[in-house]
OpenMM code with the backbone's topology and positions (N, CA, C; nanometers):
from openmm import Vec3, app, unit

residues = "UNK UNK UNK UNK UNK UNK UNK UNK UNK UNK UNK UNK UNK UNK UNK UNK UNK UNK UNK UNK UNK UNK UNK UNK UNK UNK UNK UNK UNK UNK UNK UNK UNK UNK UNK UNK UNK UNK UNK UNK UNK UNK UNK UNK UNK UNK UNK UNK UNK UNK UNK UNK UNK UNK UNK UNK UNK UNK UNK UNK UNK UNK UNK UNK UNK UNK UNK UNK UNK UNK UNK UNK UNK UNK UNK UNK UNK UNK UNK UNK UNK UNK UNK UNK UNK UNK UNK UNK UNK UNK UNK UNK UNK UNK UNK UNK UNK UNK UNK UNK UNK UNK UNK UNK UNK UNK UNK UNK UNK UNK UNK UNK UNK UNK UNK UNK UNK UNK UNK UNK UNK UNK UNK UNK UNK UNK UNK UNK UNK UNK UNK UNK UNK UNK UNK UNK UNK UNK UNK UNK UNK UNK UNK UNK".split()
positions = [
    Vec3(-1.3211, -0.7090, 1.5093),
    Vec3(-1.3183, -0.8446, 1.4572),
    Vec3(-1.1751, -0.8784, 1.4204),
    Vec3(-1.1227, -0.9852, 1.4773),
    Vec3(-0.9866, -1.0288, 1.4471),
    Vec3(-0.9923, -1.1525, 1.3589),
    Vec3(-0.9312, -1.1414, 1.2421),
    Vec3(-0.9251, -1.2530, 1.1493),
    Vec3(-0.7853, -1.3109, 1.1500),
    Vec3(-0.7775, -1.4432, 1.1516),
    Vec3(-0.6467, -1.5062, 1.1363),
    Vec3(-0.6122, -1.5070, 0.9889),
    Vec3(-0.4854, -1.5316, 0.9575),
    Vec3(-0.4438, -1.5378, 0.8178),
    Vec3(-0.5197, -1.6490, 0.7456),
    Vec3(-0.5438, -1.7599, 0.8146),
    Vec3(-0.6161, -1.8726, 0.7554),
    Vec3(-0.7600, -1.8322, 0.7223),
    Vec3(-0.8275, -1.7593, 0.8153),
    Vec3(-0.9638, -1.7123, 0.7903),
    Vec3(-0.9671, -1.6182, 0.6700),
    Vec3(-0.8715, -1.5255, 0.6661),
    Vec3(-0.8664, -1.4290, 0.5567),
    Vec3(-0.8415, -1.5000, 0.4237),
    Vec3(-0.7515, -1.5976, 0.4219),
    Vec3(-0.7256, -1.6740, 0.2997),
    Vec3(-0.8521, -1.7443, 0.2519),
    Vec3(-0.9292, -1.8016, 0.3446),
    Vec3(-1.0522, -1.8714, 0.3079),
    Vec3(-1.1529, -1.7740, 0.2457),
    Vec3(-1.1647, -1.6540, 0.3043),
    Vec3(-1.2564, -1.5527, 0.2512),
    Vec3(-1.2117, -1.5086, 0.1121),
    Vec3(-1.0816, -1.4853, 0.0968),
    Vec3(-1.0301, -1.4408, -0.0324),
    Vec3(-1.0523, -1.5469, -0.1398),
    Vec3(-1.0259, -1.6723, -0.1064),
    Vec3(-1.0459, -1.7792, -0.2038),
    Vec3(-1.1934, -1.7942, -0.2376),
    Vec3(-1.2813, -1.7800, -0.1381),
    Vec3(-1.4248, -1.7884, -0.1622),
    Vec3(-1.4703, -1.6793, -0.2595),
    Vec3(-1.4076, -1.5603, -0.2477),
    Vec3(-1.4436, -1.4476, -0.3335),
    Vec3(-1.3722, -1.4506, -0.4682),
    Vec3(-1.2958, -1.5561, -0.4943),
    Vec3(-1.2345, -1.5718, -0.6257),
    Vec3(-1.0947, -1.5143, -0.6399),
    Vec3(-1.0307, -1.4753, -0.5294),
    Vec3(-0.8952, -1.4233, -0.5380),
    Vec3(-0.7954, -1.5368, -0.5214),
    Vec3(-0.6864, -1.5287, -0.5936),
    Vec3(-0.5791, -1.6261, -0.5795),
    Vec3(-0.4894, -1.5812, -0.4644),
    Vec3(-0.4526, -1.6740, -0.3799),
    Vec3(-0.3600, -1.6432, -0.2712),
    Vec3(-0.2198, -1.6567, -0.3287),
    Vec3(-0.1428, -1.5491, -0.3198),
    Vec3(-0.0122, -1.5480, -0.3845),
    Vec3(0.0984, -1.5321, -0.2829),
    Vec3(0.2156, -1.5780, -0.3200),
    Vec3(0.3355, -1.5446, -0.2467),
    Vec3(0.3629, -1.6254, -0.1219),
    Vec3(0.2801, -1.7226, -0.0864),
    Vec3(0.3086, -1.7985, 0.0349),
    Vec3(0.3606, -1.9375, 0.0026),
    Vec3(0.2813, -2.0165, -0.0711),
    Vec3(0.3196, -2.1546, -0.0983),
    Vec3(0.4017, -2.1682, -0.2259),
    Vec3(0.3548, -2.1038, -0.3293),
    Vec3(0.4232, -2.1148, -0.4581),
    Vec3(0.4314, -1.9772, -0.5210),
    Vec3(0.5387, -1.9484, -0.5883),
    Vec3(0.5480, -1.8178, -0.6537),
    Vec3(0.4451, -1.8067, -0.7656),
    Vec3(0.3982, -1.6838, -0.7875),
    Vec3(0.3035, -1.6598, -0.8959),
    Vec3(0.3736, -1.6874, -1.0293),
    Vec3(0.2997, -1.7471, -1.1204),
    Vec3(0.3568, -1.7763, -1.2517),
    Vec3(0.3797, -1.6461, -1.3274),
    Vec3(0.4941, -1.6314, -1.3910),
    Vec3(0.5189, -1.5090, -1.4662),
    Vec3(0.4262, -1.4994, -1.5869),
    Vec3(0.3889, -1.3797, -1.6222),
    Vec3(0.3037, -1.3549, -1.7376),
    Vec3(0.3935, -1.3519, -1.8613),
    Vec3(0.3757, -1.4458, -1.9541),
    Vec3(0.4641, -1.4491, -2.0704),
    Vec3(0.4478, -1.3272, -2.1601),
    Vec3(0.3330, -1.2584, -2.1516),
    Vec3(0.3104, -1.1402, -2.2345),
    Vec3(0.3731, -1.0147, -2.1732),
    Vec3(0.4101, -1.0230, -2.0461),
    Vec3(0.4655, -0.9056, -1.9779),
    Vec3(0.6090, -0.8815, -2.0245),
    Vec3(0.6448, -0.7553, -2.0451),
    Vec3(0.7819, -0.7261, -2.0856),
    Vec3(0.8781, -0.7543, -1.9707),
    Vec3(0.9986, -0.7921, -2.0062),
    Vec3(1.0989, -0.8183, -1.9040),
    Vec3(1.1337, -0.6879, -1.8333),
    Vec3(1.1446, -0.6958, -1.7023),
    Vec3(1.1804, -0.5762, -1.6264),
    Vec3(1.2995, -0.6087, -1.5385),
    Vec3(1.3682, -0.5052, -1.4984),
    Vec3(1.4853, -0.5302, -1.4163),
    Vec3(1.4414, -0.5601, -1.2729),
    Vec3(1.5272, -0.6234, -1.1978),
    Vec3(1.4954, -0.6642, -1.0615),
    Vec3(1.4779, -0.5429, -0.9713),
    Vec3(1.3860, -0.5562, -0.8763),
    Vec3(1.3615, -0.4499, -0.7800),
    Vec3(1.4776, -0.4458, -0.6806),
    Vec3(1.5091, -0.3288, -0.6344),
    Vec3(1.6227, -0.3077, -0.5449),
    Vec3(1.6157, -0.3955, -0.4199),
    Vec3(1.4942, -0.4152, -0.3659),
    Vec3(1.4799, -0.4922, -0.2429),
    Vec3(1.4208, -0.6305, -0.2670),
    Vec3(1.4204, -0.6781, -0.3912),
    Vec3(1.3760, -0.8121, -0.4223),
    Vec3(1.2256, -0.8275, -0.4374),
    Vec3(1.1493, -0.7180, -0.4362),
    Vec3(1.0040, -0.7264, -0.4513),
    Vec3(0.9686, -0.7641, -0.5944),
    Vec3(0.8557, -0.8347, -0.6092),
    Vec3(0.8089, -0.8738, -0.7423),
    Vec3(0.6766, -0.8043, -0.7709),
    Vec3(0.6698, -0.7356, -0.8820),
    Vec3(0.5449, -0.6709, -0.9222),
    Vec3(0.4379, -0.7778, -0.9404),
    Vec3(0.3159, -0.7480, -0.8955),
    Vec3(0.2068, -0.8429, -0.8994),
    Vec3(0.0806, -0.7714, -0.9465),
    Vec3(0.0049, -0.8354, -1.0340),
    Vec3(-0.1181, -0.7755, -1.0877),
    Vec3(-0.2383, -0.8449, -1.0246),
    Vec3(-0.3275, -0.7652, -0.9652),
    Vec3(-0.4534, -0.8133, -0.9079),
    Vec3(-0.5638, -0.7200, -0.9569),
    Vec3(-0.6716, -0.7749, -1.0061),
    Vec3(-0.7857, -0.6954, -1.0552),
    Vec3(-0.7420, -0.5906, -1.1571),
    Vec3(-0.6395, -0.6209, -1.2361),
    Vec3(-0.5924, -0.5273, -1.3374),
    Vec3(-0.5053, -0.4158, -1.2835),
    Vec3(-0.4731, -0.4199, -1.1546),
    Vec3(-0.3894, -0.3180, -1.0915),
    Vec3(-0.2527, -0.3791, -1.0626),
    Vec3(-0.1461, -0.3102, -1.1032),
    Vec3(-0.0107, -0.3592, -1.0770),
    Vec3(0.0382, -0.3050, -0.9442),
    Vec3(0.0795, -0.3949, -0.8563),
    Vec3(0.1328, -0.3587, -0.7257),
    Vec3(0.2832, -0.3807, -0.7259),
    Vec3(0.3547, -0.3009, -0.6490),
    Vec3(0.5010, -0.3055, -0.6477),
    Vec3(0.5544, -0.4347, -0.5869),
    Vec3(0.4735, -0.5014, -0.5040),
    Vec3(0.5210, -0.6233, -0.4382),
    Vec3(0.4049, -0.7178, -0.4131),
    Vec3(0.4384, -0.8423, -0.3854),
    Vec3(0.3366, -0.9400, -0.3502),
    Vec3(0.2742, -0.9044, -0.2157),
    Vec3(0.3534, -0.8497, -0.1256),
    Vec3(0.3012, -0.8083, 0.0054),
    Vec3(0.1938, -0.7011, -0.0126),
    Vec3(0.2195, -0.6030, -0.0976),
    Vec3(0.1228, -0.4969, -0.1238),
    Vec3(-0.0031, -0.5545, -0.1895),
    Vec3(0.0135, -0.6505, -0.2798),
    Vec3(-0.1015, -0.7133, -0.3458),
    Vec3(-0.1864, -0.7907, -0.2452),
    Vec3(-0.1225, -0.8633, -0.1537),
    Vec3(-0.1967, -0.9362, -0.0498),
    Vec3(-0.2723, -0.8391, 0.0409),
    Vec3(-0.2084, -0.7279, 0.0727),
    Vec3(-0.2733, -0.6259, 0.1569),
    Vec3(-0.3972, -0.5719, 0.0853),
    Vec3(-0.3866, -0.5482, -0.0436),
    Vec3(-0.4999, -0.5010, -0.1225),
    Vec3(-0.6138, -0.6024, -0.1170),
    Vec3(-0.5831, -0.7297, -0.1374),
    Vec3(-0.6862, -0.8329, -0.1323),
    Vec3(-0.7576, -0.8329, 0.0030),
    Vec3(-0.6810, -0.8205, 0.1093),
    Vec3(-0.7396, -0.8189, 0.2435),
    Vec3(-0.8292, -0.6969, 0.2624),
    Vec3(-0.7838, -0.5804, 0.2168),
    Vec3(-0.8620, -0.4578, 0.2339),
    Vec3(-0.9897, -0.4597, 0.1507),
    Vec3(-0.9834, -0.5151, 0.0302),
    Vec3(-1.1034, -0.5268, -0.0524),
    Vec3(-1.2060, -0.6150, 0.0188),
    Vec3(-1.1597, -0.7227, 0.0786),
    Vec3(-1.2498, -0.8111, 0.1525),
    Vec3(-1.3100, -0.7392, 0.2724),
    Vec3(-1.2280, -0.6650, 0.3460),
    Vec3(-1.2793, -0.5900, 0.4615),
    Vec3(-1.3817, -0.4852, 0.4178),
    Vec3(-1.3590, -0.4243, 0.3010),
    Vec3(-1.4547, -0.3260, 0.2501),
    Vec3(-1.5867, -0.3946, 0.2130),
    Vec3(-1.5781, -0.5125, 0.1506),
    Vec3(-1.6998, -0.5873, 0.1159),
    Vec3(-1.7768, -0.6293, 0.2408),
    Vec3(-1.7045, -0.6567, 0.3484),
    Vec3(-1.7674, -0.6967, 0.4748),
    Vec3(-1.8240, -0.5762, 0.5502),
    Vec3(-1.7927, -0.4556, 0.5029),
    Vec3(-1.8429, -0.3356, 0.5680),
    Vec3(-1.7602, -0.2882, 0.6863),
    Vec3(-1.6407, -0.3443, 0.7038),
    Vec3(-1.5560, -0.3062, 0.8166),
    Vec3(-1.4743, -0.1807, 0.7880),
    Vec3(-1.4519, -0.1517, 0.6600),
    Vec3(-1.3862, -0.0272, 0.6177),
    Vec3(-1.4643, 0.0289, 0.4993),
    Vec3(-1.4379, 0.1552, 0.4653),
    Vec3(-1.5034, 0.2157, 0.3490),
    Vec3(-1.4069, 0.3103, 0.2797),
    Vec3(-1.4464, 0.3544, 0.1614),
    Vec3(-1.3703, 0.4539, 0.0844),
    Vec3(-1.2254, 0.4125, 0.0598),
    Vec3(-1.2042, 0.2874, 0.0214),
    Vec3(-1.0690, 0.2385, -0.0062),
    Vec3(-1.0121, 0.3110, -0.1278),
    Vec3(-0.8916, 0.3678, -0.1115),
    Vec3(-0.8222, 0.4368, -0.2207),
    Vec3(-0.6818, 0.3793, -0.2333),
    Vec3(-0.6302, 0.3807, -0.3562),
    Vec3(-0.4945, 0.3344, -0.3829),
    Vec3(-0.4036, 0.4542, -0.4062),
    Vec3(-0.2811, 0.4452, -0.3585),
    Vec3(-0.1774, 0.5458, -0.3800),
    Vec3(-0.2214, 0.6880, -0.3402),
    Vec3(-0.2727, 0.7061, -0.2178),
    Vec3(-0.3115, 0.8415, -0.1762),
    Vec3(-0.1886, 0.9297, -0.1586),
    Vec3(-0.1998, 1.0554, -0.1989),
    Vec3(-0.0873, 1.1498, -0.1927),
    Vec3(-0.1118, 1.2514, -0.0821),
    Vec3(-0.0074, 1.2801, -0.0042),
    Vec3(-0.0140, 1.3783, 0.1035),
    Vec3(0.1062, 1.4711, 0.0912),
    Vec3(0.0801, 1.6000, 0.0840),
    Vec3(0.1894, 1.6968, 0.0749),
    Vec3(0.2483, 1.7178, 0.2144),
    Vec3(0.3773, 1.6982, 0.2271),
    Vec3(0.4463, 1.7149, 0.3550),
    Vec3(0.5105, 1.8526, 0.3657),
    Vec3(0.5586, 1.9042, 0.2529),
    Vec3(0.6225, 2.0358, 0.2465),
    Vec3(0.5886, 2.0963, 0.1115),
    Vec3(0.5323, 2.2145, 0.1141),
    Vec3(0.4944, 2.2808, -0.0114),
    Vec3(0.6193, 2.3176, -0.0916),
    Vec3(0.6021, 2.3272, -0.2217),
    Vec3(0.7106, 2.3735, -0.3088),
    Vec3(0.7407, 2.5190, -0.2750),
    Vec3(0.8645, 2.5598, -0.2971),
    Vec3(0.9010, 2.6988, -0.2705),
    Vec3(1.0195, 2.7387, -0.3565),
    Vec3(1.0391, 2.8699, -0.3689),
    Vec3(1.1525, 2.9258, -0.4423),
    Vec3(1.2396, 3.0012, -0.3430),
    Vec3(1.3698, 2.9850, -0.3560),
    Vec3(1.4629, 3.0567, -0.2696),
    Vec3(1.5905, 3.0828, -0.3476),
    Vec3(1.6321, 3.2061, -0.3456),
    Vec3(1.7555, 3.2468, -0.4137),
    Vec3(1.7558, 3.2035, -0.5600),
    Vec3(1.6395, 3.2131, -0.6238),
    Vec3(1.6293, 3.1796, -0.7656),
    Vec3(1.6237, 3.0307, -0.7954),
    Vec3(1.6149, 2.9486, -0.6930),
    Vec3(1.6093, 2.8037, -0.7122),
    Vec3(1.4717, 2.7538, -0.6699),
    Vec3(1.4093, 2.6759, -0.7569),
    Vec3(1.2790, 2.6185, -0.7251),
    Vec3(1.2995, 2.4845, -0.6551),
    Vec3(1.2351, 2.4669, -0.5412),
    Vec3(1.2399, 2.3410, -0.4663),
    Vec3(1.1026, 2.2764, -0.4756),
    Vec3(1.0996, 2.1531, -0.5265),
    Vec3(0.9733, 2.0825, -0.5427),
    Vec3(0.9132, 2.0467, -0.4079),
    Vec3(0.7824, 2.0240, -0.4089),
    Vec3(0.7130, 1.9819, -0.2874),
    Vec3(0.7633, 1.8440, -0.2456),
    Vec3(0.7585, 1.8178, -0.1155),
    Vec3(0.7878, 1.6850, -0.0633),
    Vec3(0.6537, 1.6173, -0.0423),
    Vec3(0.6370, 1.5014, -0.1031),
    Vec3(0.5086, 1.4316, -0.1008),
    Vec3(0.5289, 1.2902, -0.0484),
    Vec3(0.4361, 1.2464, 0.0352),
    Vec3(0.4326, 1.1070, 0.0795),
    Vec3(0.3188, 1.0396, 0.0051),
    Vec3(0.3458, 0.9262, -0.0572),
    Vec3(0.2434, 0.8486, -0.1270),
    Vec3(0.2289, 0.7164, -0.0523),
    Vec3(0.1140, 0.6999, 0.0123),
    Vec3(0.0863, 0.5751, 0.0829),
    Vec3(0.0445, 0.4674, -0.0154),
    Vec3(0.0338, 0.3461, 0.0329),
    Vec3(-0.0137, 0.2378, -0.0530),
    Vec3(-0.1662, 0.2373, -0.0593),
    Vec3(-0.2311, 0.2602, 0.0559),
    Vec3(-0.3763, 0.2559, 0.0630),
    Vec3(-0.4247, 0.3576, 0.1656),
    Vec3(-0.5486, 0.4023, 0.1478),
    Vec3(-0.6162, 0.4852, 0.2477),
    Vec3(-0.7611, 0.4388, 0.2528),
    Vec3(-0.8198, 0.4481, 0.3707),
    Vec3(-0.9597, 0.4087, 0.3879),
    Vec3(-1.0112, 0.4692, 0.5174),
    Vec3(-1.1413, 0.4514, 0.5412),
    Vec3(-1.2034, 0.4983, 0.6642),
    Vec3(-1.2424, 0.3755, 0.7460),
    Vec3(-1.2016, 0.3754, 0.8727),
    Vec3(-1.2363, 0.2673, 0.9650),
    Vec3(-1.2851, 0.3304, 1.0945),
    Vec3(-1.4025, 0.2942, 1.1359),
    Vec3(-1.4615, 0.3475, 1.2591),
    Vec3(-1.4626, 0.4996, 1.2590),
    Vec3(-1.4896, 0.5592, 1.1425),
    Vec3(-1.4992, 0.7042, 1.1322),
    Vec3(-1.3660, 0.7776, 1.1266),
    Vec3(-1.2555, 0.7051, 1.1280),
    Vec3(-1.1226, 0.7674, 1.1235),
    Vec3(-1.0531, 0.7336, 0.9927),
    Vec3(-0.9827, 0.8314, 0.9394),
    Vec3(-0.9039, 0.8121, 0.8180),
    Vec3(-0.7784, 0.7325, 0.8534),
    Vec3(-0.7478, 0.6312, 0.7730),
    Vec3(-0.6304, 0.5458, 0.7948),
    Vec3(-0.5512, 0.5403, 0.6651),
    Vec3(-0.4196, 0.5527, 0.6750),
    Vec3(-0.3320, 0.5332, 0.5598),
    Vec3(-0.2412, 0.4149, 0.5928),
    Vec3(-0.2232, 0.3265, 0.4939),
    Vec3(-0.1446, 0.2044, 0.5142),
    Vec3(-0.0275, 0.2037, 0.4182),
    Vec3(0.0876, 0.1651, 0.4692),
    Vec3(0.2060, 0.1461, 0.3867),
    Vec3(0.2530, 0.0031, 0.4075),
    Vec3(0.2496, -0.0771, 0.3024),
    Vec3(0.2938, -0.2164, 0.3091),
    Vec3(0.4431, -0.2190, 0.2814),
    Vec3(0.5220, -0.2217, 0.3853),
    Vec3(0.6670, -0.2132, 0.3723),
    Vec3(0.7334, -0.3471, 0.4004),
    Vec3(0.8223, -0.3858, 0.3136),
    Vec3(0.9074, -0.4997, 0.3416),
    Vec3(1.0352, -0.4519, 0.4082),
    Vec3(1.0733, -0.3288, 0.3771),
    Vec3(1.1981, -0.2707, 0.4287),
    Vec3(1.1764, -0.1214, 0.4469),
    Vec3(1.2058, -0.0703, 0.5665),
    Vec3(1.1879, 0.0725, 0.5934),
    Vec3(1.3180, 0.1469, 0.5660),
    Vec3(1.3169, 0.2280, 0.4617),
    Vec3(1.4350, 0.3065, 0.4266),
    Vec3(1.4438, 0.4303, 0.5149),
    Vec3(1.5583, 0.4947, 0.5132),
    Vec3(1.5770, 0.6186, 0.5890),
    Vec3(1.4835, 0.7273, 0.5364),
    Vec3(1.4624, 0.7309, 0.4058),
    Vec3(1.3711, 0.8298, 0.3468),
    Vec3(1.2290, 0.8057, 0.3976),
    Vec3(1.1867, 0.6790, 0.4032),
    Vec3(1.0528, 0.6501, 0.4547),
    Vec3(1.0400, 0.6946, 0.6002),
    Vec3(1.1386, 0.6637, 0.6829),
    Vec3(1.1296, 0.7005, 0.8250),
    Vec3(1.1199, 0.8520, 0.8414),
    Vec3(1.1913, 0.9277, 0.7599),
    Vec3(1.1836, 1.0739, 0.7648),
    Vec3(1.0449, 1.1214, 0.7210),
    Vec3(0.9954, 1.0683, 0.6097),
    Vec3(0.8623, 1.1077, 0.5624),
    Vec3(0.7535, 1.0661, 0.6619),
    Vec3(0.7738, 0.9531, 0.7276),
    Vec3(0.6774, 0.9087, 0.8283),
    Vec3(0.6683, 1.0111, 0.9422),
    Vec3(0.7807, 1.0606, 0.9885),
    Vec3(0.7807, 1.1612, 1.0957),
    Vec3(0.7133, 1.2900, 1.0499),
    Vec3(0.7438, 1.3332, 0.9284),
    Vec3(0.6804, 1.4538, 0.8749),
    Vec3(0.5294, 1.4344, 0.8603),
    Vec3(0.4894, 1.3173, 0.8151),
    Vec3(0.3473, 1.2870, 0.7986),
    Vec3(0.2758, 1.2912, 0.9336),
    Vec3(0.3318, 1.2249, 1.0336),
    Vec3(0.2688, 1.2187, 1.1651),
    Vec3(0.2558, 1.3577, 1.2268),
    Vec3(0.3528, 1.4454, 1.2005),
    Vec3(0.3470, 1.5818, 1.2538),
    Vec3(0.2418, 1.6658, 1.1815),
    Vec3(0.2327, 1.6507, 1.0496),
    Vec3(0.1416, 1.7352, 0.9717),
    Vec3(-0.0027, 1.6846, 0.9725),
    Vec3(-0.0213, 1.5536, 0.9848),
    Vec3(-0.1548, 1.4943, 0.9788),
    Vec3(-0.1831, 1.4128, 1.1062),
    Vec3(-0.1936, 1.4789, 1.2216),
    Vec3(-0.2113, 1.4055, 1.3478),
    Vec3(-0.3446, 1.3313, 1.3578),
    Vec3(-0.4441, 1.3693, 1.2781),
    Vec3(-0.5746, 1.3039, 1.2858),
    Vec3(-0.5861, 1.1814, 1.1964),
    Vec3(-0.4847, 1.1557, 1.1153),
    Vec3(-0.4863, 1.0384, 1.0269),
    Vec3(-0.3999, 0.9297, 1.0893),
    Vec3(-0.4566, 0.8118, 1.1006),
    Vec3(-0.3834, 0.6966, 1.1558),
    Vec3(-0.2930, 0.6421, 1.0463),
    Vec3(-0.1639, 0.6230, 1.0783),
    Vec3(-0.0705, 0.5632, 0.9822),
    Vec3(-0.0341, 0.4242, 1.0312),
    Vec3(-0.0574, 0.3259, 0.9462),
    Vec3(-0.0226, 0.1887, 0.9784),
    Vec3(0.0839, 0.1399, 0.8810),
    Vec3(0.1924, 0.0885, 0.9339),
    Vec3(0.2988, 0.0302, 0.8521),
    Vec3(0.2941, -0.1200, 0.8751),
    Vec3(0.2728, -0.1926, 0.7683),
    Vec3(0.2565, -0.3388, 0.7815),
    Vec3(0.3624, -0.4126, 0.7050),
] * unit.nanometer
topology = app.Topology()
chain = topology.addChain("A")
for resn in residues:
    res = topology.addResidue(resn, chain)
    for name in ("N", "CA", "C"):
        topology.addAtom(name, app.Element.getBySymbol(name[0]), res)
């Protein structure tokens, strides 16, 4: 099933979600403490009591919640963690594990999918993406 952005917006509005970040900026919460600007210009956004790092990530969450309600995906999880390299000790130095944290994970058509809502792909992300694809070949990674 292919939904246009307009169709998805209509479904989200019908379900009581506010469409953010396209026509008008979200109004700042006067009770929220002042925070410093994000390095890449992203604005933290709260949906359903969950704070997302960007409006893009919040919109993706709204879309995925709707798809889950429609039965097109299941087992939606936020901030799934995947170990890319185990922690180890060498020459008396402890090296922490390398971990990739996706934005969302869910099951679609019987396959595990992890989604990363990226506005900008950093060099660190591209490296972790390669490590993830090598270690978890059965999990579909979508970068949106």
